[in-house]
C-alpha positions as CSV (number, residue, x, y, z in Angstrom):
1,M,26.4,-28.4,7.0
2,D,23.9,-28.9,9.8
3,P,25.8,-30.3,12.8
4,E,22.8,-32.3,14.0
5,S,21.6,-33.9,10.8
6,G,24.8,-33.7,8.7
7,E,22.6,-32.3,5.9
8,D,23.9,-29.6,3.6
9,L,22.3,-26.2,4.3
10,W,21.5,-23.6,1.6
11,A,20.8,-19.9,1.5
12,V,18.2,-18.2,-0.8
13,A,20.2,-15.3,-2.1
14,H,19.6,-12.5,-4.7
15,I,22.1,-9.8,-5.5
16,G,23.9,-10.1,-2.1
17,A,20.8,-10.3,0.0
18,C,19.7,-13.5,1.8
19,L,16.2,-14.5,2.6
20,A,15.9,-14.9,6.4
21,A,13.5,-17.4,8.1
22,D,11.1,-14.6,9.0
23,G,10.8,-13.6,5.3
24,A,13.0,-10.5,5.5
25,R,16.0,-10.0,3.3
26,E,19.3,-9.2,4.9
27,Y,22.8,-8.7,3.8
28,G,24.6,-12.0,3.2
29,P,28.1,-11.5,4.7
30,P,31.1,-13.6,3.7
31,P,31.6,-16.6,5.9
32,S,34.4,-14.9,7.9
33,L,32.1,-12.1,8.9
34,R,29.0,-14.2,9.8
35,N,27.9,-14.2,13.4
36,D,26.6,-17.3,15.2
37,N,23.0,-16.4,14.6
38,W,23.2,-16.0,10.8
39,P,23.1,-19.7,9.9
40,A,19.9,-20.2,12.1
41,R,18.2,-17.3,10.3
42,C,19.4,-17.7,6.7
43,L,20.3,-21.4,6.0
44,F,17.8,-24.0,5.2
45,S,17.6,-27.6,4.1
46,R,17.7,-28.1,0.4
47,K,14.0,-28.8,0.2
48,E,13.1,-25.8,2.3
49,A,15.4,-23.5,0.4
50,L,13.9,-24.6,-2.9
51,R,10.4,-24.0,-1.5
52,R,11.3,-20.5,-0.2
53,A,13.1,-19.6,-3.5
54,A,10.0,-20.6,-5.5
55,V,7.9,-18.2,-3.4
56,A,10.5,-15.4,-3.3
57,V,11.1,-15.4,-7.1
58,N,7.6,-14.1,-7.6
59,Q,8.3,-11.1,-5.4
60,I,11.4,-9.9,-7.3
61,T,10.7,-7.0,-9.7
62,F,12.4,-5.7,-12.8
63,N,11.4,-2.3,-13.9
64,S,8.5,-2.4,-11.5
65,R,7.2,-5.8,-12.9
66,T,7.3,-9.2,-11.3
67,I,8.6,-12.0,-13.4
68,A,5.1,-13.4,-13.9
69,R,3.9,-9.9,-15.1
70,R,6.9,-9.5,-17.3
71,N,6.4,-12.9,-18.9
72,K,2.7,-12.2,-19.5
73,H,3.6,-8.8,-21.1
74,Y,6.2,-10.3,-23.5
75,T,4.1,-13.3,-24.4
76,A,1.2,-11.0,-25.4
77,R,3.5,-8.6,-27.2
78,F,5.3,-11.2,-29.3
79,A,2.4,-13.7,-29.8
80,G,1.6,-14.0,-33.5
């Protein structure tokens, strides 16, 4: 929770890595091992976390394909 606004804060995480404010991905330590700078770098308002997640999801690859490219491939492959 943000001490100033009282708003819940959210991390954008994927397989143990959190998206930092500068766009880099970094290890997401358990709460007991987080330093004082981690929340400022990796926690966002709900609205901002959702916006960042929507952008980041298009950068994740599976078998060298982005999700959009994978969906296009399977749509073409299985279309009537």
